[in-house]
TORBA-656259 format. One line per 8 residues: number of its first residue (from 1); for each residue x, y, z of C-alpha. Coordinates in nm, 4 decimals. Example, Ala and Ser with C-alpha at 12.3 -4.5 7.8 and 13.67 -1.06 7.14 Angstrom:
2
1	1.2300 -0.4500 0.7800  1.3670 -0.1060 0.7140
//
This chain:
372
1	-7.0416 6.2949 -8.0705  -7.0861 6.1025 -7.7484  -7.4421 6.0569 -7.6310  -7.6469 5.8811 -7.3659  -7.9947 5.7557 -7.4534  -8.3001 5.6707 -7.2420  -8.3847 5.3261 -7.3772  -8.7260 5.3239 -7.2108
9	-8.8212 5.6098 -7.4419  -8.7165 5.4183 -7.7516  -8.8879 5.1082 -7.6218  -9.2115 5.3017 -7.6047  -9.2305 5.2949 -7.2277  -9.2360 5.6690 -7.1739  -9.2746 6.0172 -7.3128  -9.0451 6.3163 -7.3482
17	-9.1030 6.4145 -6.9859  -8.9052 6.1071 -6.8737  -8.5737 6.2432 -6.9961  -8.3692 6.3463 -6.6965  -8.1366 6.5900 -6.8710  -8.2374 6.8776 -7.0950  -8.2121 6.7669 -7.4559  -8.3793 6.7456 -7.7925
25	-8.6274 6.4694 -7.8621  -8.6971 6.4261 -8.2311  -8.9752 6.1800 -8.3139  -8.9715 6.1902 -8.6940  -9.2784 6.0889 -8.8917  -9.1502 6.0617 -9.2470  -9.1943 6.3985 -9.4151  -9.0562 6.7475 -9.4588
33	-9.2692 6.9997 -9.2701  -9.1185 7.0992 -8.9356  -9.3056 7.2399 -8.6375  -9.1878 7.3014 -8.2825  -9.4148 7.2712 -7.9840  -9.4025 7.2437 -7.6061  -9.6873 7.0037 -7.5490  -9.6360 6.9672 -7.1761
41	-9.6530 7.3332 -7.0780  -9.4040 7.5754 -6.9299  -9.0902 7.4268 -6.7836  -9.1345 7.0813 -6.9319  -8.9784 6.9392 -7.2503  -8.8691 7.2849 -7.3631  -8.6526 7.1334 -7.6332  -8.9103 6.9023 -7.7941
49	-8.9073 6.9243 -8.1732  -9.1696 6.7468 -8.3812  -9.1024 6.6835 -8.7469  -9.4084 6.5892 -8.9438  -9.5749 6.5870 -9.2808  -9.7565 6.3601 -9.5167  -9.5890 6.0214 -9.4931  -9.3655 5.8714 -9.7561
57	-9.4618 5.5192 -9.8473  -9.7806 5.5322 -9.6390  -9.9673 5.3120 -9.8894  -9.7961 5.0161 -9.7279  -9.8942 5.1145 -9.3752  -10.2361 5.1075 -9.2152  -10.4178 5.4324 -9.1513  -10.4482 5.3374 -8.7861
65	-10.0697 5.3182 -8.7451  -10.0289 5.6622 -8.8985  -10.3174 5.8119 -8.6995  -10.1972 5.6699 -8.3681  -9.8397 5.7869 -8.4280  -9.9523 6.1325 -8.5367  -10.1799 6.1828 -8.2365  -9.9293 6.0460 -7.9856
73	-9.6060 6.2058 -8.1055  -9.7261 6.5210 -8.2822  -10.0341 6.6168 -8.0833  -9.9385 6.4840 -7.7409  -10.2585 6.2845 -7.6984  -10.2727 6.0058 -7.4408  -10.3159 5.6438 -7.5451  -10.6605 5.6468 -7.3854
81	-10.7631 5.9438 -7.6010  -10.6281 5.7758 -7.9139  -10.8103 5.4533 -7.8268  -11.1357 5.6461 -7.7938  -11.0775 5.8213 -8.1270  -11.0052 5.4944 -8.3087  -11.2735 5.2987 -8.1265  -11.0263 5.0437 -7.9975
89	-10.8441 4.9454 -7.6785  -10.5422 5.1046 -7.5132  -10.3407 4.7857 -7.5673  -10.4150 4.8011 -7.9405  -10.2902 5.1600 -7.9516  -9.9716 5.0461 -7.7788  -9.9242 4.7829 -8.0494  -9.9885 5.0397 -8.3238
97	-9.7223 5.2700 -8.1785  -9.4793 4.9799 -8.1551  -9.5452 4.8983 -8.5210  -9.4893 5.2636 -8.6110  -9.1469 5.2568 -8.4476  -9.0448 4.9175 -8.5850  -9.1516 5.0008 -8.9411  -8.9669 5.3325 -8.9437
105	-9.2766 5.5539 -8.9519  -9.1451 5.7032 -8.6278  -8.7771 5.7467 -8.5533  -8.6731 5.8951 -8.2204  -8.3341 6.0515 -8.1560  -8.1947 6.2436 -7.8620  -7.9523 6.5321 -7.9071  -7.8316 6.6885 -7.5872
113	-7.7048 7.0472 -7.5845  -7.3299 7.0934 -7.6169  -7.1442 7.0887 -7.2888  -7.3591 6.8380 -7.0988  -7.1482 6.5318 -7.1750  -6.9209 6.4676 -6.8805  -6.9938 6.1082 -6.7850  -6.8955 5.7565 -6.8864
121	-6.9332 5.8209 -7.2574  -6.7113 6.1287 -7.2657  -6.4482 5.9499 -7.0554  -6.4322 5.6553 -7.2955  -6.4326 5.8924 -7.5919  -6.1433 6.0888 -7.4483  -5.9386 5.7820 -7.3508  -5.9827 5.5765 -7.6671
129	-6.0889 5.8210 -7.9382  -6.4135 5.6336 -8.0011  -6.7552 5.8010 -8.0320  -6.9376 5.6445 -7.7386  -7.3070 5.5976 -7.6676  -7.3767 5.4706 -7.3156  -7.7158 5.3059 -7.2706  -7.8604 5.3343 -6.9190
137	-8.0178 5.0052 -6.8138  -8.2004 4.9639 -6.4839  -8.0099 4.7804 -6.2134  -8.1040 4.4226 -6.1361  -8.2054 4.3448 -6.4919  -8.1206 4.0174 -6.6637  -7.8312 3.9962 -6.9068  -8.0764 3.9093 -7.1842
145	-8.2725 4.2283 -7.1159  -7.9491 4.4282 -7.0993  -7.8507 4.3010 -7.4437  -8.1983 4.3773 -7.5767  -8.1833 4.7394 -7.4590  -7.8395 4.7958 -7.6119  -7.9478 4.6249 -7.9351  -8.2433 4.8642 -7.9688
153	-8.0117 5.1639 -7.9696  -7.7522 4.9990 -8.1913  -8.0159 4.9043 -8.4481  -8.1208 5.2675 -8.4840  -7.7568 5.3764 -8.5076  -7.6944 5.1325 -8.7915  -7.9902 5.2780 -8.9798  -7.8569 5.6298 -8.9307
161	-7.5145 5.5289 -9.0652  -7.6351 5.3554 -9.3827  -7.6570 5.5574 -9.7045  -7.7036 5.4847 -10.0738  -7.4446 5.2337 -10.1991  -7.3194 5.1513 -9.8491  -7.1173 4.8321 -9.8132  -7.1874 4.6955 -9.4644
169	-6.9640 4.4344 -9.3073  -7.1341 4.2161 -9.0463  -6.9534 3.9947 -8.7960  -7.2131 3.7415 -8.6862  -7.2728 3.6501 -8.3238  -7.5204 3.6685 -8.0368  -7.5022 4.0481 -8.0194  -7.5476 4.1074 -8.3927
177	-7.8343 3.8603 -8.3948  -8.0093 4.0883 -8.1436  -7.9132 4.4114 -8.3210  -8.0562 4.3075 -8.6570  -8.4005 4.2667 -8.4999  -8.4002 4.6407 -8.4273  -8.2536 4.7847 -8.7464  -8.5155 5.0278 -8.8760
185	-8.5970 4.9999 -9.2489  -8.4598 5.2803 -9.4643  -8.5212 5.3672 -9.8282  -8.1721 5.3473 -9.9773  -8.0297 5.1998 -10.2959  -7.7336 4.9828 -10.3834  -7.6619 4.8487 -10.0336  -7.4477 4.5381 -9.9911
193	-7.4275 4.3350 -9.6700  -7.1039 4.1388 -9.6505  -7.0264 3.8546 -9.4109  -6.6944 3.9420 -9.2453  -6.6003 3.6057 -9.0948  -6.6555 3.2438 -9.1872  -6.9299 3.0479 -9.0151  -6.8702 2.6771 -9.0715
201	-6.7511 2.4443 -8.7961  -6.6958 2.0657 -8.7756  -7.0655 1.9976 -8.7126  -7.2493 2.2718 -8.9018  -7.2261 2.4960 -9.2051  -7.3467 2.7835 -8.9868  -7.5571 2.9049 -9.2794  -7.9043 2.8992 -9.1141
209	-7.7860 3.1022 -8.8121  -7.5590 3.3460 -8.9931  -7.7848 3.3674 -9.2971  -8.0757 3.4920 -9.0876  -7.8599 3.7715 -8.9405  -7.7367 3.8839 -9.2807  -8.0819 3.8562 -9.4378  -8.2461 4.0744 -9.1725
217	-7.9802 4.3410 -9.2164  -8.0117 4.3351 -9.5958  -8.3930 4.3350 -9.5883  -8.3979 4.6591 -9.3877  -8.2190 4.8390 -9.6711  -8.3329 4.6428 -9.9745  -7.9767 4.5227 -10.0182  -7.7982 4.2121 -10.1389
225	-7.6070 3.9636 -9.9240  -7.2524 3.8480 -9.9929  -7.1756 3.5297 -9.7990  -6.8301 3.4152 -9.6926  -6.8518 3.0346 -9.7332  -6.5459 2.9283 -9.5336  -6.4905 2.7864 -9.1835  -6.4660 3.0176 -8.8855
233	-6.1317 2.8539 -8.8066  -5.9442 2.6278 -9.0463  -5.7855 2.3132 -8.9055  -5.4477 2.4418 -9.0142  -5.3033 2.7630 -9.1532  -5.1764 2.6092 -9.4775  -5.5298 2.5093 -9.5769  -5.6446 2.8648 -9.5187
241	-5.3582 3.0049 -9.7274  -5.4513 2.7746 -10.0154  -5.8209 2.8589 -9.9911  -5.7414 3.2315 -9.9982  -5.6148 3.1823 -10.3550  -5.9514 3.0594 -10.4814  -6.1342 3.3080 -10.7057  -6.4633 3.2755 -10.5172
249	-6.2909 3.3600 -10.1902  -6.0894 3.6366 -10.3544  -6.4163 3.8027 -10.4584  -6.5327 3.8187 -10.0959  -6.1927 3.9419 -9.9761  -6.2214 4.2208 -10.2337  -6.5665 4.3076 -10.0946  -6.4079 4.3264 -9.7480
257	-6.1609 4.5855 -9.8743  -6.4474 4.7972 -10.0093  -6.6513 4.8164 -9.6868  -6.7801 5.1551 -9.5697  -6.9246 5.0334 -9.2394  -6.8488 4.7399 -9.0123  -7.0816 4.6260 -8.7332  -6.9558 4.3787 -8.4750
265	-6.9642 4.2751 -8.1111  -6.7022 4.1516 -7.8694  -6.6844 3.7846 -7.7811  -6.6172 3.6774 -7.4224  -6.4758 3.3397 -7.3260  -6.6946 3.3379 -7.0156  -7.0291 3.5200 -7.0111  -7.3877 3.4641 -6.8821
273	-7.4978 3.5229 -7.2425  -7.2466 3.2966 -7.4187  -7.0714 3.4244 -7.7284  -7.1852 3.2013 -8.0125  -6.8315 3.1183 -8.1217  -6.7565 2.9695 -7.7784  -7.0862 2.7886 -7.7281  -7.1687 2.6354 -8.0662
281	-6.8804 2.4004 -8.1397  -6.6371 2.6390 -8.3074  -6.3743 2.5949 -8.0355  -6.3338 2.2845 -7.8188  -6.3176 2.3040 -7.4409  -5.9513 2.2050 -7.4557  -5.8743 2.4770 -7.7097  -6.0630 2.7303 -7.4995
289	-5.8622 2.6367 -7.1896  -5.5357 2.6667 -7.3844  -5.6370 3.0073 -7.5184  -5.7157 3.1347 -7.1699  -5.3778 3.0122 -7.0455  -5.2095 3.1993 -7.3306  -5.3730 3.5257 -7.2241  -5.6671 3.5447 -7.4658
297	-5.9605 3.7368 -7.3143  -6.2038 3.7547 -7.6054  -6.2391 3.8207 -7.9744  -6.3575 4.0674 -8.2344  -6.4773 3.9224 -8.5619  -6.3535 3.5810 -8.4364  -5.9974 3.7131 -8.4214  -5.8672 3.6448 -8.0711
305	-5.7351 3.9276 -7.8543  -5.5135 3.9476 -7.5483  -5.5840 4.1923 -7.2665  -5.3499 4.4559 -7.4088  -5.5199 4.4440 -7.7493  -5.2504 4.2325 -7.9115  -5.3594 3.9549 -8.1464  -5.0319 3.7706 -8.1994
313	-5.2031 3.4436 -8.1148  -5.1060 3.1250 -8.2990  -5.4719 3.0289 -8.3299  -5.5386 3.3445 -8.5336  -5.3371 3.2040 -8.8235  -5.6367 2.9757 -8.8758  -5.9015 3.2470 -8.8224  -6.0991 3.3861 -9.1158
321	-6.2274 3.7126 -8.9699  -6.0793 4.0536 -9.0444  -5.7877 4.1302 -8.8120  -5.7707 4.4657 -8.6284  -5.5336 4.6162 -8.8859  -5.7836 4.5282 -9.1597  -6.0798 4.6640 -8.9646  -5.8941 4.9920 -8.9159
329	-5.9095 5.0537 -9.2917  -6.2922 5.0690 -9.2799  -6.4118 5.4302 -9.2389  -6.6930 5.3602 -8.9873  -6.6769 5.0760 -8.7370  -6.9592 5.0250 -8.4862  -6.8839 4.8025 -8.1868  -7.1851 4.6854 -7.9835
337	-7.1344 4.5419 -7.6344  -7.3679 4.4421 -7.3506  -7.2814 4.2644 -7.0271  -7.0158 4.3177 -6.7622  -6.8576 3.9815 -6.8400  -6.7453 4.1390 -7.1678  -6.5632 4.4302 -7.0024  -6.2201 4.2679 -7.0282
345	-6.2767 4.1819 -7.3937  -6.4103 4.5288 -7.4682  -6.1066 4.6919 -7.3097  -5.8858 4.4719 -7.5295  -6.0877 4.5754 -7.8358  -6.0573 4.9442 -7.7463  -5.6833 4.9041 -7.7001  -5.6684 4.7367 -8.0414
353	-5.8394 5.0474 -8.1886  -6.0920 4.8425 -8.3822  -6.3876 5.0808 -8.3385  -6.4750 5.4348 -8.4378  -6.8133 5.4123 -8.2632  -6.9225 5.2228 -7.9536  -7.2618 5.1528 -7.7987  -7.2426 4.9894 -7.4560
361	-7.4561 4.9595 -7.1444  -7.3658 5.1740 -6.8456  -7.2646 4.8881 -6.6148  -7.0196 4.7506 -6.8701  -6.8786 5.0970 -6.9373  -6.8109 5.1391 -6.5643  -6.6541 4.7936 -6.5489  -6.4145 4.8861 -6.8307
369	-6.3030 5.1998 -6.6480  -6.2602 4.9995 -6.3267  -6.0108 4.7778 -6.5107  -5.7903 5.0725 -6.6029
//
């Protein structure tokens, strides 16, 4: 279902009263008992639902984190009141609430009543058949901040999608690096995190950068990491074909076929926040210029795309990422995009039907529709 989320709320910058459209705010403190309350009085936050109970796994969390979260989200107390109760400062309470959100003690979701979706998200959903979440980001913000706001929402969405025994495919890059910092820990079993595209280039193995992304994702779910120890792009297609016969590589390719969820961004050849594949030595300037002349506008999973979503690009014979037709076999596919410079690449990705779910900032969503 398409949705639009107030990122300031998730970032801890506001309360339920800041939501502009009637909806349901569900701050969940791990537990089972459910109570409904209207803490702001008549006519305000009528749809606030508070789910609470004795915490699960609270032995690992400080009492102050639990107390601050309980008073703020369940009782509607101000940070000043909580600071007085705990005998600490307002800034310390703010840090406690941030820790509560980051550790998963508090999880906030918005669920708007049926019939209110008629904006950017519903338009993209209708046009491309992708469940779309549009993240409103204040105008005039930096591209780094825009990415951060989108990553916050995407991280929570990943957590919501992961279940016991999930096999998660991750396509590394600048966007996924940001997303994994906001994935909320979840108590699940048997999770595997699988690297979907190679990471080596002529000057680096890529392991430190990619390994940190995969490790953060796996740590959130207590899962194991399956690396894909091959180059991002082989020097020639025949070398790739030979390598694909190796048993160690075959094992990873098998893991790719067993994925339940894929999480990836969209690479842009030209962006204020450079896509890692175009800024870290994976493609030379000459190769990049040739690709642009041939109509390439971006990539998904380091597989290059043309504006119409086609990927019949000679360079792709050397690519190691999953192609669109392979991604389409994965039941759930979350595409995360931030920045108007990626609008052309995102439109190509949508035309290639690589995603079932999309989270994108509002400016980029508008830019995509302007290209139609």
